Biopython code that builds the backbone (N, CA, C, O; Angstrom):
import numpy as np
from Bio.PDB.StructureBuilder import StructureBuilder

atoms = [
    (1, "MET", "N", (-1.212, 20.733, -4.777)),
    (1, "MET", "CA", (-2.498, 21.250, -4.338)),
    (1, "MET", "C", (-2.439, 21.481, -2.831)),
    (1, "MET", "O", (-2.104, 20.561, -2.085)),
    (2, "TYR", "N", (-2.752, 22.668, -2.377)),
    (2, "TYR", "CA", (-2.769, 23.010, -0.953)),
    (2, "TYR", "C", (-1.454, 22.667, -0.261)),
    (2, "TYR", "O", (-1.454, 22.320, 0.921)),
    (3, "ASP", "N", (-0.332, 22.758, -0.978)),
    (3, "ASP", "CA", (0.989, 22.417, -0.449)),
    (3, "ASP", "C", (1.056, 20.986, 0.080)),
    (3, "ASP", "O", (1.779, 20.717, 1.040)),
    (4, "SER", "N", (0.317, 20.074, -0.528)),
    (4, "SER", "CA", (0.304, 18.667, -0.129)),
    (4, "SER", "C", (0.672, 17.799, -1.325)),
    (4, "SER", "O", (0.553, 18.222, -2.475)),
    (5, "LYS", "N", (1.115, 16.591, -1.041)),
    (5, "LYS", "CA", (1.411, 15.631, -2.100)),
    (5, "LYS", "C", (0.146, 14.862, -2.444)),
    (5, "LYS", "O", (-0.586, 14.422, -1.558)),
    (6, "LEU", "N", (-0.101, 14.704, -3.728)),
    (6, "LEU", "CA", (-1.168, 13.847, -4.229)),
    (6, "LEU", "C", (-0.506, 12.740, -5.030)),
    (6, "LEU", "O", (0.512, 12.965, -5.684)),
    (7, "TYR", "N", (-1.074, 11.558, -4.980)),
    (7, "TYR", "CA", (-0.561, 10.428, -5.736)),
    (7, "TYR", "C", (-1.659, 9.952, -6.670)),
    (7, "TYR", "O", (-2.753, 9.608, -6.223)),
    (8, "ALA", "N", (-1.371, 9.931, -7.976)),
    (8, "ALA", "CA", (-2.358, 9.494, -8.961)),
    (8, "ALA", "C", (-1.723, 8.441, -9.850)),
    (8, "ALA", "O", (-0.536, 8.510, -10.170)),
    (9, "SER", "N", (-2.530, 7.465, -10.243)),
    (9, "SER", "CA", (-2.037, 6.397, -11.102)),
    (9, "SER", "C", (-3.217, 5.638, -11.678)),
    (9, "SER", "O", (-4.359, 5.807, -11.251)),
    (10, "THR", "N", (-2.920, 4.810, -12.640)),
    (10, "THR", "CA", (-3.900, 3.855, -13.159)),
    (10, "THR", "C", (-3.337, 2.476, -12.877)),
    (10, "THR", "O", (-2.194, 2.179, -13.224)),
    (11, "TRP", "N", (-4.142, 1.638, -12.247)),
    (11, "TRP", "CA", (-3.692, 0.312, -11.850)),
    (11, "TRP", "C", (-4.733, -0.692, -12.316)),
    (11, "TRP", "O", (-5.854, -0.717, -11.807)),
    (12, "GLY", "N", (-4.360, -1.518, -13.283)),
    (12, "GLY", "CA", (-5.283, -2.522, -13.808)),
    (12, "GLY", "C", (-6.557, -1.905, -14.359)),
    (12, "GLY", "O", (-7.631, -2.497, -14.249)),
    (13, "GLY", "N", (-6.449, -0.717, -14.952)),
    (13, "GLY", "CA", (-7.606, -0.041, -15.512)),
    (13, "GLY", "C", (-8.386, 0.793, -14.503)),
    (13, "GLY", "O", (-9.333, 1.486, -14.877)),
    (14, "LEU", "N", (-8.006, 0.737, -13.241)),
    (14, "LEU", "CA", (-8.676, 1.491, -12.192)),
    (14, "LEU", "C", (-7.884, 2.771, -11.923)),
    (14, "LEU", "O", (-6.699, 2.712, -11.595)),
    (15, "GLU", "N", (-8.536, 3.923, -12.062)),
    (15, "GLU", "CA", (-7.864, 5.189, -11.793)),
    (15, "GLU", "C", (-7.877, 5.459, -10.298)),
    (15, "GLU", "O", (-8.926, 5.418, -9.655)),
    (16, "LEU", "N", (-6.693, 5.735, -9.751)),
    (16, "LEU", "CA", (-6.545, 5.956, -8.318)),
    (16, "LEU", "C", (-6.052, 7.370, -8.052)),
    (16, "LEU", "O", (-5.248, 7.909, -8.813)),
    (17, "LEU", "N", (-6.535, 7.963, -6.975)),
    (17, "LEU", "CA", (-6.030, 9.244, -6.487)),
    (17, "LEU", "C", (-5.986, 9.167, -4.971)),
    (17, "LEU", "O", (-7.009, 8.961, -4.319)),
    (18, "PHE", "N", (-4.798, 9.335, -4.420)),
    (18, "PHE", "CA", (-4.622, 9.351, -2.977)),
    (18, "PHE", "C", (-4.245, 10.768, -2.572)),
    (18, "PHE", "O", (-3.358, 11.380, -3.168)),
    (19, "CYS", "N", (-4.914, 11.275, -1.570)),
    (19, "CYS", "CA", (-4.604, 12.613, -1.083)),
    (19, "CYS", "C", (-4.532, 12.585, 0.441)),
    (19, "CYS", "O", (-4.942, 11.614, 1.077)),
    (20, "THR", "N", (-4.011, 13.653, 1.008)),
    (20, "THR", "CA", (-3.878, 13.714, 2.456)),
    (20, "THR", "C", (-5.250, 13.804, 3.114)),
    (20, "THR", "O", (-6.228, 14.219, 2.492)),
    (21, "ALA", "N", (-5.304, 13.414, 4.362)),
    (21, "ALA", "CA", (-6.565, 13.395, 5.102)),
    (21, "ALA", "C", (-7.183, 14.786, 5.223)),
    (21, "ALA", "O", (-8.405, 14.925, 5.169)),
    (22, "ASN", "N", (-6.346, 15.824, 5.388)),
    (22, "ASN", "CA", (-6.917, 17.155, 5.560)),
    (22, "ASN", "C", (-7.622, 17.651, 4.305)),
    (22, "ASN", "O", (-8.625, 18.356, 4.411)),
    (23, "ILE", "N", (-7.128, 17.304, 3.124)),
    (23, "ILE", "CA", (-7.812, 17.686, 1.884)),
    (23, "ILE", "C", (-9.151, 16.965, 1.783)),
    (23, "ILE", "O", (-10.150, 17.552, 1.367)),
    (24, "ALA", "N", (-9.168, 15.690, 2.167)),
    (24, "ALA", "CA", (-10.384, 14.882, 2.075)),
    (24, "ALA", "C", (-11.302, 15.075, 3.287)),
    (24, "ALA", "O", (-12.366, 14.459, 3.356)),
    (25, "ASN", "N", (-10.905, 15.913, 4.230)),
    (25, "ASN", "CA", (-11.658, 16.107, 5.477)),
    (25, "ASN", "C", (-11.857, 14.797, 6.227)),
    (25, "ASN", "O", (-12.905, 14.573, 6.834)),
    (26, "ASN", "N", (-10.853, 13.940, 6.182)),
    (26, "ASN", "CA", (-10.871, 12.653, 6.865)),
    (26, "ASN", "C", (-10.298, 12.862, 8.264)),
    (26, "ASN", "O", (-9.149, 13.283, 8.403)),
    (27, "THR", "N", (-11.072, 12.577, 9.285)),
    (27, "THR", "CA", (-10.608, 12.777, 10.659)),
    (27, "THR", "C", (-10.170, 11.481, 11.332)),
    (27, "THR", "O", (-9.884, 11.480, 12.530)),
    (28, "ALA", "N", (-10.113, 10.390, 10.595)),
    (28, "ALA", "CA", (-9.643, 9.114, 11.153)),
    (28, "ALA", "C", (-8.168, 9.241, 11.518)),
    (28, "ALA", "O", (-7.436, 9.989, 10.871)),
    (29, "THR", "N", (-7.724, 8.522, 12.544)),
    (29, "THR", "CA", (-6.326, 8.581, 12.948)),
    (29, "THR", "C", (-5.450, 7.673, 12.099)),
    (29, "THR", "O", (-4.230, 7.838, 12.082)),
    (30, "GLN", "N", (-6.046, 6.720, 11.395)),
    (30, "GLN", "CA", (-5.335, 5.880, 10.434)),
    (30, "GLN", "C", (-6.199, 5.794, 9.187)),
    (30, "GLN", "O", (-7.335, 6.268, 9.164)),
    (31, "ASN", "N", (-5.634, 5.176, 8.143)),
    (31, "ASN", "CA", (-6.393, 5.090, 6.897)),
    (31, "ASN", "C", (-7.744, 4.418, 7.123)),
    (31, "ASN", "O", (-7.859, 3.476, 7.907)),
    (32, "LYS", "N", (-8.759, 4.913, 6.427)),
    (32, "LYS", "CA", (-10.115, 4.398, 6.594)),
    (32, "LYS", "C", (-10.339, 3.098, 5.820)),
    (32, "LYS", "O", (-11.246, 2.332, 6.144)),
    (33, "HIS", "N", (-9.528, 2.853, 4.814)),
    (33, "HIS", "CA", (-9.704, 1.670, 3.978)),
    (33, "HIS", "C", (-8.435, 0.841, 3.998)),
    (33, "HIS", "O", (-7.331, 1.385, 3.988)),
    (34, "GLN", "N", (-8.590, -0.466, 4.026)),
    (34, "GLN", "CA", (-7.449, -1.377, 3.976)),
    (34, "GLN", "C", (-7.531, -2.152, 2.679)),
    (34, "GLN", "O", (-8.500, -2.874, 2.443)),
    (35, "PHE", "N", (-6.533, -2.010, 1.847)),
    (35, "PHE", "CA", (-6.513, -2.716, 0.572)),
    (35, "PHE", "C", (-5.639, -3.954, 0.677)),
    (35, "PHE", "O", (-4.558, -3.904, 1.263)),
    (36, "ASP", "N", (-6.097, -5.057, 0.117)),
    (36, "ASP", "CA", (-5.277, -6.244, -0.089)),
    (36, "ASP", "C", (-5.077, -6.344, -1.598)),
    (36, "ASP", "O", (-6.048, -6.424, -2.351)),
    (37, "ILE", "N", (-3.835, -6.340, -2.036)),
    (37, "ILE", "CA", (-3.547, -6.324, -3.463)),
    (37, "ILE", "C", (-2.717, -7.547, -3.812)),
    (37, "ILE", "O", (-1.684, -7.797, -3.191)),
    (38, "VAL", "N", (-3.163, -8.309, -4.800)),
    (38, "VAL", "CA", (-2.456, -9.502, -5.255)),
    (38, "VAL", "C", (-1.425, -9.086, -6.305)),
    (38, "VAL", "O", (-1.743, -8.393, -7.272)),
    (39, "VAL", "N", (-0.183, -9.527, -6.091)),
    (39, "VAL", "CA", (0.925, -9.178, -6.982)),
    (39, "VAL", "C", (1.626, -10.445, -7.461)),
    (39, "VAL", "O", (1.454, -11.518, -6.883)),
    (40, "ASN", "N", (2.421, -10.306, -8.527)),
    (40, "ASN", "CA", (3.158, -11.451, -9.063)),
    (40, "ASN", "C", (4.486, -11.697, -8.348)),
    (40, "ASN", "O", (4.944, -12.837, -8.275)),
    (41, "ASP", "N", (5.112, -10.634, -7.818)),
    (41, "ASP", "CA", (6.441, -10.758, -7.215)),
    (41, "ASP", "C", (6.487, -9.923, -5.934)),
    (41, "ASP", "O", (6.799, -8.733, -5.977)),
    (42, "ILE", "N", (6.182, -10.536, -4.820)),
    (42, "ILE", "CA", (6.081, -9.813, -3.549)),
    (42, "ILE", "C", (7.436, -9.263, -3.094)),
    (42, "ILE", "O", (7.489, -8.210, -2.459)),
    (43, "GLN", "N", (8.522, -9.955, -3.409)),
    (43, "GLN", "CA", (9.854, -9.450, -3.040)),
    (43, "GLN", "C", (10.152, -8.127, -3.745)),
    (43, "GLN", "O", (10.729, -7.215, -3.152)),
    (44, "LYS", "N", (9.760, -8.032, -5.002)),
    (44, "LYS", "CA", (9.961, -6.791, -5.758)),
    (44, "LYS", "C", (9.142, -5.657, -5.141)),
    (44, "LYS", "O", (9.609, -4.519, -5.091)),
    (45, "ILE", "N", (7.941, -5.948, -4.677)),
    (45, "ILE", "CA", (7.092, -4.949, -4.024)),
    (45, "ILE", "C", (7.758, -4.444, -2.747)),
    (45, "ILE", "O", (7.782, -3.239, -2.495)),
    (46, "ILE", "N", (8.291, -5.344, -1.951)),
    (46, "ILE", "CA", (8.949, -4.963, -0.700)),
    (46, "ILE", "C", (10.140, -4.044, -0.978)),
    (46, "ILE", "O", (10.291, -3.003, -0.339)),
    (47, "ILE", "N", (10.969, -4.431, -1.922)),
    (47, "ILE", "CA", (12.147, -3.630, -2.268)),
    (47, "ILE", "C", (11.729, -2.251, -2.778)),
    (47, "ILE", "O", (12.288, -1.239, -2.355)),
    (48, "THR", "N", (10.756, -2.207, -3.678)),
    (48, "THR", "CA", (10.311, -0.940, -4.252)),
    (48, "THR", "C", (9.689, -0.038, -3.192)),
    (48, "THR", "O", (9.959, 1.163, -3.161)),
    (49, "ALA", "N", (8.865, -0.606, -2.331)),
    (49, "ALA", "CA", (8.235, 0.187, -1.272)),
    (49, "ALA", "C", (9.283, 0.832, -0.378)),
    (49, "ALA", "O", (9.177, 2.012, -0.045)),
    (50, "LYS", "N", (10.288, 0.067, 0.009)),
    (50, "LYS", "CA", (11.350, 0.606, 0.868)),
    (50, "LYS", "C", (12.159, 1.687, 0.161)),
    (50, "LYS", "O", (12.586, 2.653, 0.793)),
    (51, "GLN", "N", (12.373, 1.533, -1.147)),
    (51, "GLN", "CA", (13.114, 2.538, -1.914)),
    (51, "GLN", "C", (12.395, 3.885, -1.908)),
    (51, "GLN", "O", (13.036, 4.933, -1.996)),
    (52, "TYR", "N", (11.071, 3.859, -1.805)),
    (52, "TYR", "CA", (10.286, 5.094, -1.863)),
    (52, "TYR", "C", (9.757, 5.528, -0.497)),
    (52, "TYR", "O", (8.789, 6.284, -0.419)),
    (53, "GLY", "N", (10.380, 5.059, 0.569)),
    (53, "GLY", "CA", (10.042, 5.533, 1.904)),
    (53, "GLY", "C", (9.015, 4.714, 2.651)),
    (53, "GLY", "O", (8.599, 5.104, 3.742)),
    (54, "GLY", "N", (8.593, 3.589, 2.096)),
    (54, "GLY", "CA", (7.666, 2.708, 2.796)),
    (54, "GLY", "C", (8.393, 1.840, 3.800)),
    (54, "GLY", "O", (9.622, 1.764, 3.786)),
    (55, "LYS", "N", (7.646, 1.186, 4.668)),
    (55, "LYS", "CA", (8.253, 0.253, 5.617)),
    (55, "LYS", "C", (7.305, -0.921, 5.840)),
    (55, "LYS", "O", (6.088, -0.788, 5.719)),
    (56, "THR", "N", (7.878, -2.052, 6.162)),
    (56, "THR", "CA", (7.074, -3.259, 6.333)),
    (56, "THR", "C", (6.426, -3.287, 7.713)),
    (56, "THR", "O", (6.932, -2.704, 8.672)),
    (57, "MET", "N", (5.302, -3.976, 7.787)),
    (57, "MET", "CA", (4.586, -4.211, 9.041)),
    (57, "MET", "C", (4.870, -5.654, 9.441)),
    (57, "MET", "O", (4.107, -6.556, 9.095)),
    (58, "GLY", "N", (5.940, -5.872, 10.152)),
    (58, "GLY", "CA", (6.287, -7.233, 10.528)),
    (58, "GLY", "C", (7.014, -7.957, 9.405)),
    (58, "GLY", "O", (7.579, -7.341, 8.501)),
    (59, "GLU", "N", (6.985, -9.264, 9.489)),
    (59, "GLU", "CA", (7.701, -10.121, 8.549)),
    (59, "GLU", "C", (6.776, -10.656, 7.466)),
    (59, "GLU", "O", (5.554, -10.636, 7.614)),
    (60, "LEU", "N", (7.362, -11.127, 6.389)),
    (60, "LEU", "CA", (6.629, -11.804, 5.328)),
    (60, "LEU", "C", (6.025, -13.082, 5.898)),
    (60, "LEU", "O", (6.724, -13.866, 6.541)),
    (61, "VAL", "N", (4.737, -13.297, 5.668)),
    (61, "VAL", "CA", (4.030, -14.476, 6.166)),
    (61, "VAL", "C", (3.732, -15.377, 4.972)),
    (61, "VAL", "O", (3.312, -14.901, 3.918)),
    (62, "GLU", "N", (3.949, -16.674, 5.141)),
    (62, "GLU", "CA", (3.689, -17.613, 4.052)),
    (62, "GLU", "C", (2.934, -18.819, 4.584)),
    (62, "GLU", "O", (3.292, -19.395, 5.611)),
    (63, "ASP", "N", (1.875, -19.191, 3.859)),
    (63, "ASP", "CA", (1.189, -20.452, 4.128)),
    (63, "ASP", "C", (1.099, -21.206, 2.810)),
    (63, "ASP", "O", (1.743, -20.815, 1.836)),
    (64, "LYS", "N", (0.322, -22.269, 2.759)),
    (64, "LYS", "CA", (0.294, -23.071, 1.531)),
    (64, "LYS", "C", (-0.434, -22.380, 0.377)),
    (64, "LYS", "O", (-0.360, -22.846, -0.760)),
    (65, "TYR", "N", (-1.133, -21.283, 0.649)),
    (65, "TYR", "CA", (-1.897, -20.585, -0.380)),
    (65, "TYR", "C", (-1.238, -19.315, -0.901)),
    (65, "TYR", "O", (-1.321, -19.010, -2.091)),
    (66, "CYS", "N", (-0.578, -18.569, 0.000)),
    (66, "CYS", "CA", (-0.006, -17.293, -0.433)),
    (66, "CYS", "C", (1.083, -16.806, 0.505)),
    (66, "CYS", "O", (1.237, -17.288, 1.627)),
    (67, "LYS", "N", (1.836, -15.828, 0.003)),
    (67, "LYS", "CA", (2.771, -15.052, 0.797)),
    (67, "LYS", "C", (2.095, -13.696, 0.994)),
    (67, "LYS", "O", (1.430, -13.203, 0.082)),
    (68, "SER", "N", (2.256, -13.088, 2.166)),
    (68, "SER", "CA", (1.649, -11.778, 2.382)),
    (68, "SER", "C", (2.490, -10.934, 3.328)),
    (68, "SER", "O", (3.216, -11.443, 4.182)),
    (69, "ILE", "N", (2.364, -9.629, 3.142)),
    (69, "ILE", "CA", (3.050, -8.672, 4.013)),
    (69, "ILE", "C", (2.295, -7.351, 3.986)),
    (69, "ILE", "O", (1.746, -6.953, 2.959)),
    (70, "GLY", "N", (2.279, -6.692, 5.112)),
    (70, "GLY", "CA", (1.717, -5.351, 5.180)),
    (70, "GLY", "C", (2.817, -4.330, 4.961)),
    (70, "GLY", "O", (3.945, -4.506, 5.422)),
    (71, "ILE", "N", (2.482, -3.271, 4.261)),
    (71, "ILE", "CA", (3.423, -2.192, 3.983)),
    (71, "ILE", "C", (2.785, -0.878, 4.410)),
    (71, "ILE", "O", (1.622, -0.621, 4.100)),
    (72, "PHE", "N", (3.538, -0.046, 5.119)),
    (72, "PHE", "CA", (3.131, 1.329, 5.385)),
    (72, "PHE", "C", (3.718, 2.209, 4.296)),
    (72, "PHE", "O", (4.910, 2.113, 4.003)),
    (73, "ASP", "N", (2.898, 3.071, 3.686)),
    (73, "ASP", "CA", (3.428, 4.042, 2.740)),
    (73, "ASP", "C", (4.074, 5.185, 3.531)),
    (73, "ASP", "O", (3.995, 5.193, 4.759)),
    (74, "PRO", "N", (4.708, 6.146, 2.859)),
    (74, "PRO", "CA", (5.380, 7.231, 3.597)),
    (74, "PRO", "C", (4.442, 8.056, 4.484)),
    (74, "PRO", "O", (4.911, 8.723, 5.406)),
    (75, "ASP", "N", (3.143, 8.028, 4.230)),
    (75, "ASP", "CA", (2.178, 8.756, 5.058)),
    (75, "ASP", "C", (1.569, 7.868, 6.143)),
    (75, "ASP", "O", (0.624, 8.276, 6.818)),
    (76, "ASN", "N", (2.104, 6.655, 6.314)),
    (76, "ASN", "CA", (1.649, 5.676, 7.315)),
    (76, "ASN", "C", (0.296, 5.043, 7.025)),
    (76, "ASN", "O", (-0.355, 4.540, 7.941)),
    (77, "ASN", "N", (-0.141, 5.057, 5.764)),
    (77, "ASN", "CA", (-1.306, 4.281, 5.368)),
    (77, "ASN", "C", (-0.828, 2.859, 5.115)),
    (77, "ASN", "O", (0.303, 2.660, 4.671)),
    (78, "SER", "N", (-1.667, 1.872, 5.389)),
    (78, "SER", "CA", (-1.240, 0.485, 5.226)),
    (78, "SER", "C", (-1.925, -0.184, 4.050)),
    (78, "SER", "O", (-3.082, 0.093, 3.734)),
    (79, "ILE", "N", (-1.188, -1.061, 3.421)),
    (79, "ILE", "CA", (-1.674, -1.876, 2.310)),
    (79, "ILE", "C", (-1.114, -3.272, 2.529)),
    (79, "ILE", "O", (0.049, -3.418, 2.906)),
    (80, "VAL", "N", (-1.920, -4.297, 2.300)),
    (80, "VAL", "CA", (-1.446, -5.674, 2.393)),
    (80, "VAL", "C", (-1.242, -6.195, 0.969)),
    (80, "VAL", "O", (-2.140, -6.118, 0.130)),
    (81, "PHE", "N", (-0.052, -6.723, 0.716)),
    (81, "PHE", "CA", (0.253, -7.320, -0.580)),
    (81, "PHE", "C", (0.288, -8.828, -0.418)),
    (81, "PHE", "O", (0.800, -9.348, 0.573)),
    (82, "LYS", "N", (-0.261, -9.523, -1.399)),
    (82, "LYS", "CA", (-0.285, -10.987, -1.391)),
    (82, "LYS", "C", (0.199, -11.529, -2.714)),
    (82, "LYS", "O", (-0.096, -10.975, -3.773)),
    (83, "GLN", "N", (0.945, -12.619, -2.649)),
    (83, "GLN", "CA", (1.363, -13.354, -3.831)),
    (83, "GLN", "C", (0.820, -14.758, -3.718)),
    (83, "GLN", "O", (1.170, -15.490, -2.793)),
    (84, "ILE", "N", (-0.030, -15.138, -4.650)),
    (84, "ILE", "CA", (-0.640, -16.468, -4.649)),
    (84, "ILE", "C", (0.430, -17.517, -5.001)),
    (84, "ILE", "O", (1.198, -17.347, -5.948)),
    (85, "ILE", "N", (0.458, -18.584, -4.228)),
    (85, "ILE", "CA", (1.388, -19.677, -4.507)),
    (85, "ILE", "C", (0.683, -20.658, -5.436)),
    (85, "ILE", "O", (-0.410, -21.145, -5.147)),
    (86, "LYS", "N", (1.331, -20.927, -6.542)),
    (86, "LYS", "CA", (0.728, -21.804, -7.562)),
    (86, "LYS", "C", (1.326, -23.169, -7.515)),
    (86, "LYS", "O", (0.943, -24.038, -8.298)),
]
sb = StructureBuilder()
sb.init_structure("model")
sb.init_model(0)
sb.init_chain("A")
sb.init_seg("    ")
for serial, (resi, resn, name, xyz) in enumerate(atoms, 1):
    if name == "N":
        sb.init_residue(resn, " ", resi, " ")
    sb.init_atom(name, np.array(xyz, "f"), 0.0, 1.0, " ", f" {name:<3s}", serial, name[0])
structure = sb.get_structure()
């Protein structure tokens, strides 16, 4: 669409569509929304993100409750992934 990449998926029953800022008429210099997503295997997320052009925002952080890391997608939008420690 409009010579841009769109990303669509269903995640946990939630339908998602990500599009470029120019299609959405978004004038923010960075993503307008920050998602924190809880995952079962944070190491797998890091590896997969890097395989598809993502990059980490700093190092993996761990406390007694969770492990967390920020990831930039290929368009430089950020998402924080967390793995709950049981």
